[in-house]
C-alpha positions, 0 to 999 in steps of 0.5 A: 500500500502506498500514498502514490497519486492523490486520493482523487485519482484512486477513487476516479479510476475505481469508480470508472471500473465499478461503473463499467462493471455495473453496466455489465451486470444485466448481461451477466444476469441474462447469461449467469453461466457465461464464464468469460462474462463472469471473469470480466465482471470479477476483473472489473469489480476486483480492480475497482476494489484495489483502487478504493482500498489503496487510496491513502484516505481509505487505508486510514479510514478502514483502520479507524472504523474497524479499530484494528491497526492495519486491517486495510492490509489484508483487504487490499491484498485480497482485492489484489489477489482477486484481480490477478486471479480474475486476469488469469481466469479471463485469459483462460476463457478468452483464448480458444481451447477445448471446452473441457480444458478451459473448464478444468483450468478455470476450476483450478484458477478459482480454487487456487486463488480462493485459497490464497485469499483465505490464507492471507486473512488467516495469517493476518489474524494469527499474526500481530501487527499492532503499529499502523503502517500506511506506506511501509507495511511490507517492510515494517513487518517483513520479519514478523511471524505469520505477517511475514508469511502473509506478505510473501503469500500475496506477493508470490501468488500475485507474481505467479498469476501476472507472469502466467497472464503475461506469457499467455497473452504473448503466446496467443498474440503470435497466433492472431492478427489485427486489433486482438494481436495489438491488444495482447501485445499491450497486455503482456508488458502491462502484466509484466510490470506487475511482476516487476512490482512484486520483485521490487518489494521482495528485494526490499523485504530480503534486505530487511531479513539481512539487516539492510534498509531498502524501504524506499523500494516499497513506498517509492519505486514499487508504485512507480513500477506498477503505475503505468500498468493500469493504463496499459491493461485498460488499453489492452482489453479495450483495443480488441473490442474497439478495434473492429469499430475503429477499423470500420470507421477508418474504412468508411473515411478512406472510401469517402476520400477515395470517392471524392474525385468522382463525387465532385466530377458528378456534382458538375452535372445537372442531376437531381438534388441528391448529388449537389447536397452534402451531409453535415460534416459531423454526420457519422462516416457510414451515413456520409458514405451511404449518401455519397454512394447514393448521389453517385448512383443517382448521377450515373442514372441521369447520365446513362442515356448519354453513355456511348459504348464506342467511346468506352471501347476507344478509351479502353484501347488507348489505356491499354496502349499506355501500359495500364493493366486490364482492370485499370484500363476498364476503369479508365474507359468507364471514366472517359465514357462518363465524363463525355456523357456529362459533357453531352448532358450539360450541352443538351440539358435533356433529362434521362429516358424513363428506361435508362439503366445504371451500369452494374458498378459495385462499391469497389468499382466506384473507387476504381472509377474515382481513381481513374479520373487521374488517368493520363488518357482522361487528362488528354481528353480533357485537354481536347474538350475544354471549349464548351462548344467543342463536339464529342470525338465519338 
């Protein structure tokens, strides 16, 4: 236990974890036998307790209310053990494995860390810790019978769980890709920092056993070693959940940018209002992308009566002659045909025929079509058709 950051940061982090846990409870009530969901809720609740019990004011308040010096110590250590056990339990149930193997490993994890929590509290009651220690409990009582064993039990059990969690995260990360892999690669060092926390405290305790004083490792170095782990762990667990959503938004934004040249080209054509109307910039990318695709298809429908397949054929040949591959040449040919159709549409001002049909372009084709607007074949065509009165080469 250590004062570390102010009470506000402890209580804020604990409250956020508790809030997320409460939001998960309805799903847990609907699926009470879902071990993964139970592990998530246990992890969130235990993490909240760790922050609440580790706050400097909480330590003093618990000791004062119970009238037992250092009663906050076994409470904080029990919460830390529950958190580390829940972390290991979550990875066991999260990682794909045969159901029976997962159930067996889960039972061992729950039993082992349940017994550790019992042992911590029993050892505290057997021991004698009459002098209140808010920041140096581990060092001050490093040689006290039973209290010494309690401290070693929580440090070793916590270190084993966090080391196992770190190793499992790293091994699993080699088998997966994307945001899950990134999240696991963040979780591995996050839990390794917990191991460093335990090692630093064990060094200080070992120094006490040999008559040396390295207590600064307990109240200054150890908290700083573990401090970044909370942020890394939250990021690591959140990334696999948020990653697909972020990737989807990024994909929509990228397509909006890729379709912009085609959209701007078609906005110059006298087409229905949908082409000329832009959604507000704060609209979700998915909504804006749907609107942009709809506008493009509406414009293509208006231009369909003016599309000349002969123009397309000659543009396709020209693109191949310039060294474009078959896919790019086809997109360039479509782009040339559409641009010239737009020129004819502007000259005549006539509306589309009732039976006009849009060529069956798919969303991916629209991106190729938009990219083809930068083709040298089309650039040459524009250079020869700058004057509004100039006739079509078709």
